[in-house]
N, C-alpha and C positions, 0 to 999 in steps of 0.2 A: 504494500500500500504506500502511496506517496501523495502528500499534499501538493497541489499544483495551483499556482496563482495565474489567472488569466486576465488580460486586458478586456474591459467591457465594451470596447468599440464594436465588437462583434457579438455582444450578448443578445441584443435585440435586433432581429432582421428589419424591424420598422423604425429603428432609432432615428434615421434621417427624416422620415415623414412626421414623426411626433415631435421633433425638435422645434418645429414652428409653433405648434399649439401648446406644447409642454403640458399635456394633460396627464393625469395620473395613469399609471400602468397597472392593470388588474390581472391577477393570476388566480384561477381556481385552485384551491388546496384541498387535500384529502387527508384523512387520518389513516396511517398505515395499519393494516390489520382490521379495519372497520371500526365501528363504534365501540366504546368501552363497554364490556359486558355488564349488563344489569339484568340478570335472569330473575324470574319470578321469586326464586329462593336464592339469597346471597351465598356466594362461595367465599366464606370467610378466610379460608387458607389462601386463595388466590388474591383476595383484597389485601391481606397482610403482606404477601410477597410484593405486590405492586407498590404498596406504601413504602416498603424498605428500599425498593429500586429508586423511587422518587427522592427519598431522603438522601440516598447515596449521591445523586446528582448535585444536590445542594451542598453537601458536606465535602465535595471535592475542591472547594475553595476555602481560603482563609482571609482574615483581615490583617492588613499591615499598614504601618505609617509610611507615607510618601510625602516628605516635607512636613507641612502642617496639616495634611489631609489623611483621613483613613480611607484606604482603598481595598477592594477585593482582588485577590490574585489566586491563580491556580496553586494548589498544594504541591509541594515537591516531594519526590521519593528520595529517601536517603540524603536529603539536604542539598541535592544538586539540581540545577536547572535542566541539565541534559536528561535527567530521568523523570522530569515532570510529565504526568499523564496528560495526553492530549484530550482536552475537554470535548465532549460530543461523541456521538456514535452514529455513523451513517447506517440507515436501514433499520433502526431500532423500532420494534413494534410499539405503536402508540405515538410516534412522532407525526406531527403535521408537516406535509411536504407539498411542494409545487413542482410541476414538470416544465423545464426550460429548454429552449433551443439555443445553444451557445457554440462558439468556435467557428472556424472556417476550414472546410465546409461545416454547416450547422449540424449539431448532433443533439438528440434528446437526452437530458440528464434529469433525474429526480433529485431535487434539492431540499434537504431537511431544514426546517426552521428551528432555531434555538435561541431563546431569549436570555439564556444564561451564559453564552459565550460571545466572543467578539471577532472571531476570524471567519473569513470566507475561504473555503478550500475545497478541492476536488480530490477524491480518493479513487484511484484505479488499481484494482487488485487482480490476482489470478483467479478469484472466485467467479463462478457463473451467476452469482446473486447480484441483484441491484442493477444499476444502469452504468455501463462502462463508458468512459470517455477516453478517446484516443487523441492525444495532443500531437499533431503532425509537426509542430515546431520545436519539439524537445525530444531528447532521447528517453526511452522507457527503461528505467533501472530494473535490475533483476529483482524478483519478488522473493526475498530471502528472509524477511523477518516475520515475527510472530503473527502479525495482523494481516498477512497476505491472503488469508482465506475469508476475511470479512467482506461484506457486500461492497460493491463499487457505488459511487454516487457523489453528490455534492452536499456541502454543509454551509449554511448561512447563519453566522452568529449575529444576533440583533441586539446584544447588550450595548448600553450607551457609553461605555467607558473602554478606553484602550488598555486599561490596567489588566483586563482579562485576555488581552491578545497574546497568543503564544508564538504565532508565526510572523508577527510584525508586518502584515500585509496591509495595503490600503483597502478600506472597507468598500463593499459593493456600493453603498449609498454615496460615498464620497466620489467614487469613479463615475457614477451616473450623473452627479452634479457637475463634475469637471467636464464631462463630454456633452453637457447641456441636453441630456436626455430628459432630465427633470430639473425644475428650478425651485422646488419646495422640499426642504429637508425633513419630510414627514413620511412615515409609513403607517399603515393601519391594518387591523385584523378584525374580522367578524365571522362568526360561525353560523351558517344557515341551519344546520341541524347537527346531529351527533357524528356525521361522517364527512361533511362538506363545508367549505367556507370560502372566503375571499381574502386574498393578501394583496394590498395595494401599495405601490411605491410612488412617491411624489405627490401624495395627497390622500384622500379618503375614498371609500368605495360606496358612498351613499347612493349616488345616481345609479351605479351599476347594480347595487343591492336591490334597489326598487325594481329594476327590470327582471332580475333573477327571481324575486318573490312573485312578480306577476306571471312570469313564465311557469313557475312551479305551480301556482294556483290553477293556471290554464290546463296544465297536464293532469293535475289531480281531479279537475272538474269532470273528466271523462268517467271517473269512478264514483262521483258523488251523486246524490239524489237532488231533486229540484230545490229543496230547502237549503242544502249546503251550497248549491250553485249561487243562490241569491246572496248567501253570506259571503261567498267569494267576491261577488261584484262589489259589495259594500267595502270589503277589505281592500280591494284595488284602489278605491277612492282615497283611502287613508294613506296610501303610499305616495300620493302626489304632494310631496313636500320638497323643499329645496335644501341644499346642503349649506345652510347658513352658519356662519361662525358663531352666531348668537345661540345656536342649539347645542354647542359644545361647552363642557365644563373642563377647564384646564387646571392642572395641578402641577406644582413643581416637584421634581424628583428629590427625595430626601434620603437620609441615612448614608452609610458608607458608599463611596463612589464605585459603581460596578453594575448594579441591576436596576430594573425599573421598580423602585420602591416609592410608594406614595402614602399619604395619611388617609385612613378611613375614619371619618369623624364619628360614625356610630353604626350600630347594628340594631335593627328593630325587629322584634318578634311579635306578631299579632298586634301591631300598633303601639307596642311599648319598647322604649329604648333600653336595651339590656347591657350594652357595652359602648364605650366611647374612646376615641383617640387611639385607634389600633393601627400600627404600621403594617403595611401589606406589600408583598412582592407579587407582581403579575407574571404568570407563566402559563402559556396556552398548553404546554405538554404535560401539565399536571392534571390528572382527571378528577381530583377531589378539591375540596377547600380544606387546607391544613391550618389548624389553629394551635397555639400554645395550650398546654393542658388546662391551666386555670381559666383561660378564656373559653375553651371548648366546654368546660363543665358549667361555667356561668351561663353560657348560651343554652345548653340543654336543660338546665335547672328551670328555665322560664317556659319550657314546653311540658304541659301536663302529661303525666304518664311515661315520660322518657326515662331511660335508665342506661347506665354504663355497663358494657359487657364484662364478664369476668376474664382474667388472664387465660390464654395468651392474646386474646382479642380485645383487651381493655382500652385500646385506642379508638374503638368504635362505640357508638351509642345507638340505641334503638328508640323508636317513638311509635305511637299508635298509627297504623297505616291509614285509617279512615279519618285521621285528623292531622294532616300535614300542616306544618306551621307556615304562616305568611311572613316571608323574610324580605326586609328592605335593607339595602346597604346605603350609607350616607357618605357622600363625597362633596366637599365644597358646598355644604348646605343644600345638596341635591340628593333626594332619595330615589332609588331605583329598586323595583321589585325583581328578585332573582329566583330561579328554580320554581317557577309557577306552572301549574298545569300538569298534564300527563307526561310520561317519559318520552313518548313520540306519538305520532298521529294514529298509528294502528295498535298501540300498546294497550293491553287490558290490565297491566300490573298495577297493584295498589301502591299507594304512597307517593305518586307523582314524581316530578323531576328531582325532588329532594331525596328520593329513595335509591339505595344501592341494591335493593332486593329485600325480600322477607327474611326475618331472622331464621326461620325454619319453615318447612313445608306446612301449610295450613295455619301458620301463626298470624296473629293480628298485629304483630309488631314488625316494623321495617327498619333497616339500617340507614342512618342519616349520612348525607354527603359531606357534612362537616366533621372532620376526623382529627383526633389529637395527634400532634407531632411529638416525636421523641428526640428531635434535634436539640442538643444543648440541655438535656434533662438528665440529672443524676438520680438514681434511686437510693435513698438513704437507708440506714440500717433499720429504721422504724417502718420501712416500706413506703414512706411518703416521697413524692416527687419534689425535686429541687431544681428550679430552672436556672441554669448558669449562662445561657446565651450560646450562640453558635456563630458560624460564618455570616449569617444574616443579621445577627444582633439579637438581644433578648426580646421576647414578646412579639415576634414578627409572624404574621400570617402569610400563607401562600394562597393566593387567589387564582384558581385554575380554570380549566376548560368550561365548567358550567357558567361562569361569569361572562365569557366571550360569546355565549349563545344568546344572552340577553342584552348585552351592551357592545356597541362598536367602540373599539379603543384605538386611538391615534397616538403616535409616538413622534415627538419632535426631538431628533437626536442631536441637534445643535444647541437648542435652548434647554434641553433636558426637561421637557415637560410631557405630561400625559393628558390626552383629551378623552373625554367620555361623552357618549351620546346613546340614548335609548334606541334599541333596534325597533 
């Protein structure tokens, strides 16, 4: 496997034609492996395995001083930069990715998106997995090292800080700005459902999103009855809004320099504010909402009938399936409801979008999507948790994939701001 840095003058076949209008560039994205499994009955063993994988991604970094600033950097193995683990994994199940045509002549490459890393690189291996890229302008080294059997593909780090860069390459966004393919240092993400979404460079995808939603409704109307078709027509009218800057709520990135961390002013459950001033990190490749133990327990204590599961699954909580909570997250004095409604259009599972599945077959209790994190937590001799903080800092939430299905999120990588807009 070898990381390969490419000039972006050949990234987009239509770069010359769009350079005049400088419109945002939109890419459909997909979740590798399909939607995150939420069966009627939760597979707690699988959920715990996925949770551990997620926490490993975050704990691969550490915080260090750089001058008078605290920054995030990749952890080193044995104290040497040469043995630092390359952040990111091409072809990982659960990654959101886009398919690009790059190079000369153009070739299709699957590019994984990663909000926790800062490099853009291409991996070509001897494996038959993934999407192989042949660089005609460079020599192909022999595949002699350990990772030569991993999938081929591309990786786009979207973190806002160069402190997480390991290859010291010029970022994809900076190259597009330099080549005048885009003139706005903003990219955005929105998920249309549990398997598909839109990734936009040089602006937001509001206009494109409206069209996709209308097209989706038109396709579904073939299978709908007359009543639902009338509902679809009413829905189409609601999509006729403009992408006005007044519709966006912009927040300054906070915390250690490195990730997209902002302040969540409050969490509301059934109309009552139960938590306030919670720092959160945004990451589309995390399928849950991860909360510090104290915050998670405070959240669930406000839900009647909820209870924490016993070890080894005590990071999960259950709640009555027939009474899913109404959850609002507050940012910049703006409340947005999340995880509302059924899991998907054709799903009959109880618990709604907040559910990861029933506790057990036939149970009236469901597993909640807000999960306790063990990052930076020590178990004392008396069995109690003690939060010590981790690479993200003490008391930090991870706001994952479910949030991106309810909110379009824009990222200004120059001003280091995050914009939020209700889908």
